[in-house]
C-alpha positions in Angstrom: 62.9 83.3 232.3 64.3 85.8 229.8 62.0 88.2 228.4 62.5 90.0 224.8 60.8 93.2 223.5 60.8 94.1 219.8 59.7 97.5 218.6 58.8 99.0 215.2 59.2 102.6 215.5 57.0 103.8 212.3 56.1 107.3 210.9 52.5 106.7 211.5 52.5 104.3 214.6 54.7 102.3 217.1 54.1 98.6 217.6 55.5 96.7 220.3 55.7 93.0 221.3 57.0 91.1 224.2 57.8 87.4 224.5 59.9 84.9 226.0 62.2 82.5 224.0 59.1 80.6 222.2 56.0 82.9 222.7 54.6 86.2 222.4 53.2 87.5 225.8 51.5 90.8 224.7 51.6 93.6 221.9 50.7 97.3 222.1 50.3 100.1 219.7 51.0 104.0 220.1 51.7 107.1 218.1 54.5 107.6 215.7 58.1 107.4 217.1 59.9 108.5 213.8 62.1 110.9 215.3 63.1 112.7 212.3 59.2 113.3 211.4 57.7 114.0 214.8 60.5 115.2 216.9 62.2 113.8 220.0 59.5 114.6 222.5 56.5 112.8 220.8 58.7 109.9 219.8 59.7 109.3 223.3 56.2 109.5 224.5 55.2 106.8 222.1 58.0 104.4 223.1 57.1 105.3 226.8 53.3 104.2 226.0 54.3 101.2 224.0 57.0 99.6 226.8 54.6 100.6 229.5 51.7 98.9 228.0 53.7 95.6 227.1 54.9 95.3 230.8 51.5 96.0 232.2 49.9 93.4 229.7 52.5 90.9 230.7 52.5 91.8 234.3 56.3 92.4 234.4 58.3 95.3 235.5 60.9 96.7 232.7 63.7 95.7 235.1 63.0 91.9 234.0 63.6 92.8 230.1 66.6 90.9 228.9 67.1 92.6 225.6 65.1 95.2 223.7 65.3 95.6 219.6 64.0 98.6 218.1 63.8 99.5 214.4 63.7 103.0 213.3 64.0 105.1 210.3 67.1 106.8 210.1 68.9 104.7 212.7 72.2 104.9 210.9 72.2 108.6 211.6 74.3 109.3 214.7 71.7 111.6 216.2 69.0 109.3 215.8 71.0 106.4 216.9 72.2 108.3 220.1 68.7 109.4 220.8 67.2 106.0 220.7 70.1 104.4 222.7 69.3 107.0 225.5 65.6 106.6 225.4 65.7 102.7 225.5 68.2 102.6 228.2 66.2 105.1 230.2 62.8 102.9 229.6 64.2 99.2 229.9 66.7 97.0 231.6 68.9 94.6 230.1 70.7 94.9 226.5 69.3 96.6 223.6 69.8 96.7 219.8 69.0 99.7 217.7 68.6 99.0 213.8 67.0 100.4 210.7 63.2 99.6 210.1 64.1 98.1 206.9 66.3 95.4 208.8 63.5 94.2 211.2 61.2 93.9 208.0 63.7 91.7 206.5 64.0 89.5 209.3 60.2 89.4 209.8 60.1 87.5 206.6 63.5 85.7 206.3 65.0 85.3 209.8 68.5 85.5 208.8 68.1 84.0 205.4 68.5 85.8 202.0 65.6 87.5 200.5 64.3 90.7 199.8 61.8 93.0 201.6 59.8 95.8 199.8 58.4 98.3 202.2 55.6 100.8 201.6 54.4 102.5 204.5 55.0 106.2 205.1 58.1 105.9 203.5 59.4 103.2 201.0 62.5 101.2 200.2 63.5 97.9 199.0 66.4 95.8 201.1 67.7 92.7 199.8 70.4 90.2 201.3 72.4 87.5 199.6 73.3 84.1 200.6 76.8 85.5 201.9 74.8 88.1 204.1 75.6 91.2 201.9 72.9 93.6 201.9 71.5 96.0 199.3 69.4 98.9 199.5 67.4 100.8 197.0 65.4 103.9 197.5 64.1 105.1 200.8 66.0 108.7 200.5 63.3 110.6 202.1 59.9 112.1 201.3 61.3 115.3 199.5 63.3 113.2 196.8 62.4 109.8 197.0 60.0 107.3 198.9 58.2 106.3 195.5 55.0 104.5 196.0 54.9 105.3 199.8 51.9 106.7 201.6 53.4 110.1 201.4 54.0 109.9 197.7 50.5 108.6 197.2 48.9 111.6 198.9 51.0 113.9 197.4 50.4 112.4 193.7 46.7 112.3 194.5 46.5 116.0 195.3 48.3 116.7 192.0 46.2 114.5 190.1 42.8 115.6 191.4 43.8 119.2 190.8 44.9 118.3 187.0 41.5 116.5 186.7 39.7 119.5 187.7 41.8 121.5 185.3 40.7 119.1 182.5 37.2 118.9 183.4 35.8 120.4 186.8 33.8 117.7 188.6 35.1 114.8 186.4 36.5 113.0 189.3 35.3 112.9 192.9 38.8 112.4 194.6 39.2 116.1 195.3 35.9 116.2 197.4 37.5 113.5 199.3 40.9 115.4 199.9 39.0 118.4 201.0 37.1 116.3 203.6 40.0 114.5 204.9 42.1 117.7 205.4 38.7 119.8 206.5 39.2 122.2 203.7 36.5 124.3 202.0 37.5 124.5 198.6 40.3 124.1 195.8 42.1 127.2 196.7 42.4 125.7 200.2 43.8 122.6 199.0 46.4 124.3 196.8 47.5 126.4 200.0 47.7 123.4 202.2 49.6 121.0 199.7 52.2 123.9 199.1 52.7 124.6 202.7 56.2 124.6 204.5 56.7 122.4 206.2 54.7 120.0 204.2 51.6 118.5 205.3 50.9 114.8 206.0 50.3 113.8 202.6 50.4 110.2 204.0 47.0 110.8 205.8 45.3 110.9 202.6 45.9 107.2 201.7 42.7 106.0 202.9 40.8 108.5 200.7 42.5 107.6 197.7 41.9 103.6 198.5 38.3 104.4 199.1 37.8 106.5 195.8 39.6 103.9 193.8 37.2 101.3 195.4 34.5 103.5 194.0 35.9 103.4 190.6 37.3 106.9 190.5 39.9 106.4 187.6 42.1 109.3 188.9 42.6 107.6 192.3 43.1 104.2 190.6 45.8 105.7 188.3 47.6 107.0 191.3 47.5 103.6 193.2 48.6 101.9 189.9 51.6 104.3 189.3 52.5 103.5 193.1 52.8 99.8 192.5 54.8 100.2 189.3 57.1 102.5 191.1 57.6 99.9 193.9 58.2 97.1 191.3 60.8 99.1 189.5 62.5 99.7 192.8 62.5 96.0 193.7 63.8 95.1 190.2 66.9 97.3 190.7 67.5 95.6 193.8 67.1 92.2 192.4 69.8 93.0 189.9 72.1 93.3 192.6 71.8 89.9 193.8 73.5 86.8 192.4 71.4 85.4 189.5 72.1 81.7 190.3 68.9 81.2 192.6 65.4 82.6 192.4 65.0 85.5 195.1 62.3 85.2 197.4 60.4 88.6 197.8 58.4 89.6 200.8 56.4 92.8 201.3 55.5 95.2 204.1 53.8 98.4 205.2 50.5 100.0 205.1 50.2 100.7 201.5 50.5 97.1 200.6 48.3 96.2 203.6 45.5 98.2 202.6 45.6 98.4 198.9 44.8 95.5 196.8 45.5 97.6 193.4 48.9 98.2 194.7 49.6 94.8 195.8 48.3 93.3 192.5 50.0 96.0 190.2 53.4 95.4 192.1 53.3 91.6 191.8 52.3 91.8 188.0 54.9 94.1 187.2 57.8 92.8 189.1 57.0 89.2 187.6 57.1 91.0 183.9 60.5 92.3 184.8 62.0 89.5 186.9 60.1 86.3 186.0 62.3 84.2 188.4 61.2 86.4 191.8 59.2 84.2 194.2 56.7 85.9 196.4 56.1 85.3 200.1 52.6 85.1 200.8 50.9 88.0 202.7 52.2 91.3 204.3 55.0 90.8 206.9 54.8 92.6 210.0 58.1 94.2 211.0 57.6 94.2 214.7 58.2 90.3 214.6 61.6 90.7 213.0 62.5 93.2 216.0 61.2 90.4 218.3 63.5 87.9 216.2 66.6 90.0 216.7 66.1 90.7 220.2 65.8 87.1 220.7 68.8 86.3 218.6 71.1 89.0 218.8 74.9 88.0 219.6 
């Protein structure tokens, strides 16, 4: 029996799934394995944990794995690809495929067919494929200069907006108290120091605070999430314009920002509909790990 492993190596968590040609046998989750953000040692440990848990749950040895596909941010970079190839070769048997995280997300929605995926997780990107197999990407150029609408972007914008709100009216927004608690800080001065630290802090860890504050009708937090939805829609619209206009394009979404924030989802859908009325939306939030499994099963 052939066994296949798909892995989504994200900046917040690593998810894996193992299956035969038709069925999923087990799933597993570990810490982040985005080697650019967390370094080789931590990323390797996440892969060790996921592959070990998958094999244990499926009651098989790694030597029985036929093919592994792992999707990673930055997989096109030679250093990232080389590291991933060495690591997967050490941990599994059989063939392996290393692709970008946007590729597994695209396949999770379209399994080789045309369409566009918009990802908003720790980072963000729009990635589209036309009927001839040509691909187009927009955004995803890194948290310092891009990744609009992502978890990192939302966290950073929330700090900026909360500080501005305090400048306008001290105590006018409760968002700043949530940010202080999330980072275990005492006051505004601490928040300013943390926000300007080098290297930058994990702004994406503030996403849940922003969502909770928006759910409690905090206008500042809601404005940040609305801005994220608009940024993601604009990015998607640019990608759509790169595709042939002859047929409506199916649009899917993926990532923790979309999964956890109804505000971002609703604003994204409404804004993109107003810009590109012909777009057709795939229901739900796609899970990229299933695209990795599909690629593992179908790689040539």
